[in-house]
N, C-alpha and C positions, 0 to 999 in steps of 0.2 A: 522663322523656320530654323531648325538645327542645321549648322554648317555642314554636317555630315550627311544630310539627306539630299538626294538629287532634286533639282528643280523639275517641275512638271514639263517645262519646255525641253529639257534634255531628253525626256522620254518619248518625244514625238519625232516623226519623220523629218519635219522641218528643222527641229533642233539638231538632229544628227547631221543634216546637210550643212547647217551653219557651222558645226564643229569641224566638219571635213574641209570646208572652205577656209576656215581659220587656221588649219594645220596643213601647210603645203606639203610636208613630207608624206602625209597620208593621202592627200589628194593625188600626188604624183604616183604613189604606189598603185592606187586604184585605176588611174589613167593607164598605167602600164599593163595592168591586168585586163582592162577593157580592150586593149589592142591585141591581146594574145588569146582571149577566149573565143569560142565559136561566134560567127557572125550573128547567129540568132539570139545571142546573149548580150550583144553590145548596146542595142538601142536604149534599154532602160537599166543599164548596169548600175549606174550611180543611184538612181531612184530606188531600185529593188534592194540594193545594198543598204540604203538608208532605212527602208521599211523593215528589213530583216534585223538590223542592229537596234532599231527602236523597240522592236518586240522583245529582243533579248534583254535590253536595258530595263524594260518594264518588268520582265520576269525576275530579274535580279533584285530590283527595288522591292517588288512584292515579297520576295523571300526575306530581305533585310528587315522589312517592316511587319513581318509576321502574317502577311495575307496569303502566303503560299508555303506549303510544307514539303513540296518536292522540288528542291532547288535545281535550276538549270546549271548554275555555276555559283559556288560560294565565293563571295568577295569580302575581304576584310580591309580595314583601314589600318595603316601603320600607326602604332601607339605614339603619342606625343613623346619626343625624345630630344634631349639637349646634350651638348657636349659635356656638361657636368655629369650626366649619367654614365659616361664612358671615360671619365677622368682617370688618367694614369694607366689605361689599358695599353698593352703592347700588341701591335698589329703588324703582320708581315704580308707584303704583296709580292706575287711571283709572276714573271712573264719571260718568255723566250724570244730571241731574235735570230734571224738567219741572215748570213752574209753571202752574197753571190759575186763571184769574180768572173769577168768576161775574159775567157781565154778563147778556145776554139768555139765554145758555145757557152751560153749562160747556165752555169751549174752552181748549186749550193755546195760550199765546201766548209763553211764556218758556222758555228752556232754558239751563242752564249746565252745563258739564263741570268736574268737580273733579279735581285731581291731588294726590296725597299722596306726597311723596318722603321717604325715610328712609335714613339710613346706619346699618346695623346695628352695634351695639356702641359707637356714639359717645355719650359721656356729656354733652357740651355740647349743651344743648337747641337753641341757636341754629344749631348745625352739624348736628344730627341730623335735624331735620324741616323741611320746606318745603311750603307749600300754594300751589296755583294755581287761579284761577277764570277761565273763559272763557265769557262770556255770548253768547247769540244771541237776538235778538227775531224771532220767526217772521214777523211782519208786515212786516219789512224785506225779506224775500226775494221776488224776482220770480218765480223758477222753483219747481219742485215743484208737485204737484197738491194744493192746500190743501183741496180738497173730499174727499180720500181720508183715511180713518182712519189710514193708515200714513204720512202725510206727516211727522208728527213723528218717526217711526222713521228715515226717510231723513235728516232733518236731524241727529238725534242720532248715528246711526252715522257720518256724515261728520265731525261735530264731535269725536267721541271718537277717531277715527283720526287726525285732525289734531293733537289733543292728545297722543296717543301718539307720533306722528312728531316733534312739537316736542320732547317730553321726550327722545327718543332723540338728536336732533341737538344739543340744547342741553347735554346732559350727557355728556361724553366718557367718563366712567367708569361710566355706567349699566350695571348687570349684568343686572337683571331688570325687565321691563315687563309688568304684569299688568292685563288688562282685566276689568271686571265684565260677564260675558256671553260669548257665542261670539266667536271671532275672525272668523268669517264666518257670517252668518245663512242661512236657506233663501232664497236671493236671488231665485229666480224670482217669488215673490209680490210683490216690490217693483218689478217691471218696469212700464214704461209711464208713469212720471212725466214731467211737463213738464220739459224740461232747465233746469238752472240757467243764469243769465246770468253774464257776466264780472263784473258788479257784485256778484252774490251771492257768488261765490268770493272777491272782494276783501274782502267783509265777513267771511267765514270766516277768511281769511288774516290779516286785521288783528289778530285775537285770538291767533294762533298763531305769529307770527314777529316778533320785535323788530326785525329787520333787514328793511327793505322789499325789498332785493335778493334775500334768501333767499325771501321770499314770491313775488316776481315770477319767480324761477328755477323754483320748483315749478310755478307756473301755466303757464309757457311750456313746460316739459318735458312736461306733460300734453298741451297743445294740439299740440305738434309730433308726439308719439307718436300722438295720436288721429288727426291728419290723415293720417299715413303708414300706420299699422298697424291702427287700431281702426275708425274711421268707415267706411273703404272696405268692411269686412266687415259693418257693421251697417246702413248705409243706401245707397240709390242716389244720394244727393246729398252725398257727403263734402266736395266742394269748397265747397258752399253752407254746410254746417255749419261748416267751418273759417273761411269768410269771416265768418260771424256770431259766431264765437268762443263757441260754446255748449258747455256742459258737461253731457253726458248723465249723470244721477246714478249709475247702476250702473257705467258705464265709469269714472267718476271714483273711485268707491269701490274698484273693482278695482285701479286705478292706485295708490291710497294703500296698499292691502294689499301689492301687489308692492314698493312703495318701502320699506315697513316691513321686509319680508323681506330685501330687498337690503341695507339699512343694517345690519341685525343680522348678516348674513353677512359683510359687508365688514370688520368689526372684527377686530383681532388675535385676540381670543377672542370668538366669536359671542355676542351678547346673547340672553338667553332671553325670547322674546315669547310670552305665554301669555294665553289666555282661560279663565276659570273660571265654570262654569255651575252654579247651584243649582236644585233643584226642577224639573228638566227633564222633559219628557214624551216625549223621543225613545225609539225602540225599535229603532234601526238595528243596534246591536251584538247585541241579542237575536235579531233576525230573520235577519240576513245572516251572522252568525258562529256564535253559540251554538246556536240552534235548527236552523240549516242543517246543522251537524255532527251534532246529535242525530238529525235525520230521515235523514241519510245513513247513519248507523250502523244505524238501525232498518230501513232498506230492505235493507242488506247482510245483516242477520240475519233477513229475512223477517218482521219484526214491525211493519209499518207501522201497524197498528191499535192500537198500544200506548196512545196517548192516548184513542182512541175507547173502548177497553175500560175505561180508568181512569175516564173522565168519563161513560160511558154515552151516547156520541154516535156519529154516523157522518160528521161533517164536519170533524174535527180532523186533517186529512191533510197540511197544509202549515204552515210556521212562521207565515205571515201569518194563516191561519185560526185557529191556536191563540191568537195574540196578540189578534186581533179578538174572539174569543169570550170569552176569560178576562180581558182587561183588564190584562195584565202590561205593564210598561214596563221600559226599561233600568234606571232608578233603583231600581225596586222589586225586580227580580230580583237586581241587584248588591248591594243592601242585605242580601238574604237569603243570598247566596253568599260575599261578601267579609267578612273579619274586619277590624276597625280596624287600620290600618297596612298594608293590602294594596291593590294596584291591579291592574286588569285588563290584559290584552294590549291593544295599541293597534290601531286600524284606520283606513284611509283613508276619510274620511267623504264621503258623497254629498250635497252641498248644492246641486246644480246641475241637477237634472232639470227644474225649472220654467222653465229658459231655453230657449225654443222658437223655432223659425224663423217669422218673419213672422206672428205671431199677435197682436201688441200694437201698438196705434196710439198715437202720441205726440201728445197735444193741444198746441196752440200752434204746431205746425209746419204746413207746407203740406199741405192735404188730409188732415191727421192720418195721415201716411204710416205704413205698417207697417214695423216694425224687426226685424231679425234678432238677437235677443238670444242665440241659440244660440252666436254667435261669442265670447261672453264666458265660455264654459265653460273649465275649466283649460287653459292653453296659454301661449305666450310673452307674449301681451298680454291674457289673460283673468284670471279669479280664480286665485290660487294654491291648490293643494290643501291640505287641512287633515287633520291626524291627531288622533284623539281617544282617550282612555282614561278609565276611572272610578277614582277614589280614595276609599276609605272611611276617614274620619277618626275618627269617633266612633260608638259603638254607639247613641247616642240621636239620630243624624241620618242622613239618606240620603247616599249617596256623591255627590261632586261630579264633574262632567265637566270634564276638562282638554283644551284644544285648543291645538295648536301648528302651525306651518307644516311641512308634510310634507317639504319638501326640506331642512329643518334637523334633522329628528327622527330621527337615528340613536339607537341604544340608549343611549349615554352621555348625549346631550342630553336625551332623555325622562326618563331616571332622575334627572338633576340637577334637571329641572323639578319632577318629582313630589316629590323630597326637600324642595325649598323650599316648595312649596304645602302640603305636610304640616306642615312646621315652623311656617309662619305660621298655619295653621289650628288647630294645637294650642293656640294662645293663646286661642282661642274654642271650647273643647271642647263647650259646649252649643249651638253654632251650626254647627261643622264647616266654617268658611269662612275664607279668609285675613283676618286682622285688619285689614290695610291697606285691603282693599276695603270693610270695614265702616266704617272711618274716612272713606274717600273718599266713600262713599255718604252719610254724615251731612253732610259738608261740601258736597256737590253738591246735596243736597236743598234745595228751596225751601220754607221752612216754611209751613204752611197759614195760621197766624195772619198771616204777612206778606202773602200773596196776598189774604187776606180784607180786610186793612186797605187794601191798595192798590186793591182793587176798589171800595171806598167812595170813595177819592180819585178814581179814574177816573170813577165815576158823577157825583161832584160836579163835576169839571171838564167833563164832557160836558154837564151841566146848564147850567153857565155859558155854554158855547159855544152852546147852543141859545138861550139867553135874551139874551146880550149879545155873542156873537161875540168873546170875549176870550181865547180859547185857540188856540194854533197847533199844527200837527202836531209841531213841534220840542219844544214843551212837553210834549205827550203822551208823546213818546219819552223825554224826560228822566225823567219819572215812571216809565216802564217800566224804563229802565236802572237807576234807583235801586233798583227792586224786586229786581233779580237780581244786580247787579254789586257784591257785598258782599265784605268780608274775612271772616275766620273769626269775627268778632264781629258777627253780623248784628243783634243787638239794639241796637247803637249807632245803627243806621239806621232804627229804628222810626219810623213817622209821628208827627209832633208832634200833641199833643192840640189 
């Protein structure tokens, strides 16, 4: 039998149950689901799940072997790839870390973005690897709504995108740029932050551009585009916004994403810009692609009560209802459907429903005016569209989600991205995640022992300031900068006893 063809055993209910018992992480996920679903669904939850997955596996296998022309889900195998195929490629991995210092309460005050650049196959260590650190002290920022829990997210996303753009523009031969996390988040939830000031953006750009002219050009490009094309669609006072030179956070993030996509596309050979997500709870592929096709087929066969009969219910009549009641997610279903080394078909992701017209007030502006964030939906001056797929790396891990820019993602581009993510992830088979992101995460991470030590320093200096008035804001900032602006040997900067 061809190694790429599934065994008949795998396509049976018994085979699915054996797979689940052999993969504890999936077994535990299903056990958790069984405890949270309605009591009427618990009795045969495992058995019914196995029956459902076996039917889906068979439908996928029939499609692959030409016995079915209406695919439930297109599944492809990662082409054979060796390190020789990517010899001498330059790859940069980007991740951000947040530091929290315990003062009166646990609050985030420090952020640094780490970049890890590697040239594959290079034997000289000095030429093979390079690390970068980009610190941000949140208290230095005038904009953003610091009272909101997602304030740190707005800052981190902006900082990571600037780090990625910097890597792309500073490295002419950069072939692959991989972010830890989505390329674009569900952006509607971040609407309504106080705009950043020009001083805020200067603080961001000071870390990401060695040449002041490059930083100034990026800033002026945004302001010019915002004044002409973006702010007139968002606010009734575009001229006033332009006069104040303010940077609405979502507009600026959308601008940075478009710039990344443009720079990648303009190269003689387009660079691969990738976001890789682990342990996600998204269910968009399952609801809008997989189960939509399943229910369409059931309706055509007059068997719309298939799931109601299986689970003994009367309300499992839509994909959304099925996922709501049974607790399935994309990652869980793909883990049970895909074999290691396989990836799902891609789809254009919907991340923009939360951008609505005139429903969000911006604090800090006149009369907290209502802003039309709907104008930032995908278009010439909105967010770029994103295409996603799932890749299963290892039997002992859940699949990862891969995101790329939709306008770049033809079949060859996506296949080459998947090949590389799979190759880098195979170096961590017990984790199933690109090894470079694991390295970047460790270097961006702000160690707990370090923030704990500096919290003691901060409290000590605050005590002095209360008693003697001998500390300045500049001294406090110096302490905070020292806490996060480290090289890769953080222990050298440990507080002196």
